[in-house]
C-alpha positions as CSV (number, residue, x, y, z in Angstrom):
1,M,38.6,-19.8,-14.7
2,S,37.1,-23.0,-13.2
3,Y,34.2,-24.4,-12.4
4,E,34.4,-23.5,-8.8
5,D,35.2,-19.8,-9.5
6,I,31.7,-19.3,-12.0
7,I,29.4,-21.5,-9.2
8,E,30.8,-18.7,-6.3
9,A,30.0,-15.8,-8.9
10,Q,26.8,-16.9,-9.5
11,K,26.7,-17.1,-5.8
12,R,27.4,-13.8,-5.0
13,Q,25.3,-12.2,-8.1
14,D,22.1,-14.5,-6.8
15,E,22.8,-12.6,-3.1
16,K,23.4,-9.3,-4.5
17,K,19.4,-9.6,-6.7
18,T,18.3,-10.9,-3.3
19,A,19.7,-7.9,-0.9
20,R,18.5,-5.1,-3.5
21,T,14.7,-6.8,-4.0
22,Q,14.5,-6.8,-0.4
23,K,15.7,-3.0,0.0
24,R,12.7,-2.6,-2.9
25,K,9.9,-3.5,-1.2
26,S,9.6,-1.6,1.7
27,P,8.1,2.2,0.9
28,S,10.1,4.8,1.8
29,T,9.3,7.7,4.4
30,T,9.3,9.9,1.4
31,A,6.4,8.2,-0.2
32,R,4.0,7.5,2.6
33,Q,4.6,11.6,3.1
34,S,3.5,12.4,-0.5
35,K,0.1,10.6,-0.4
36,R,-0.1,11.7,3.0
37,V,0.4,15.5,1.3
38,C,-1.8,14.4,-1.7
39,S,-4.7,13.5,0.7
40,D,-4.4,16.4,2.2
41,E,-4.4,19.1,-0.5
42,L,-7.5,16.7,-2.3
43,R,-10.0,17.7,0.9
44,K,-8.2,21.4,1.1
45,A,-9.5,21.7,-2.7
46,E,-13.0,20.2,-2.1
47,S,-13.5,22.5,1.0
48,E,-13.0,25.4,-1.0
49,I,-14.8,24.3,-4.1
50,E,-17.9,23.6,-1.2
51,R,-17.0,26.8,0.5
52,W,-17.4,28.8,-2.9
53,G,-20.2,27.1,-4.3
54,L,-18.8,25.4,-7.3
55,G,-19.2,21.9,-6.7
56,S,-21.7,21.1,-9.6
57,Y,-19.1,23.7,-11.9
58,C,-16.1,21.9,-10.4
59,S,-14.8,19.0,-9.1
60,V,-11.0,17.4,-8.3
61,I,-9.3,14.8,-10.5
62,P,-7.1,12.9,-7.3
63,L,-4.2,11.9,-9.6
């Protein structure tokens, strides 16, 4: 293996790493949807607690 081969292999490896990190930076649509679903469930649970008059006895802990 020559010095040029090693340099070229390092360049390819760096390009792969760069491509992977660029892909990971943008959040997926499923992650955004799960946050929205979680907040909807949170509001629904809080409204049920208030409707039943259990606000002083119960609470909702967001995860």
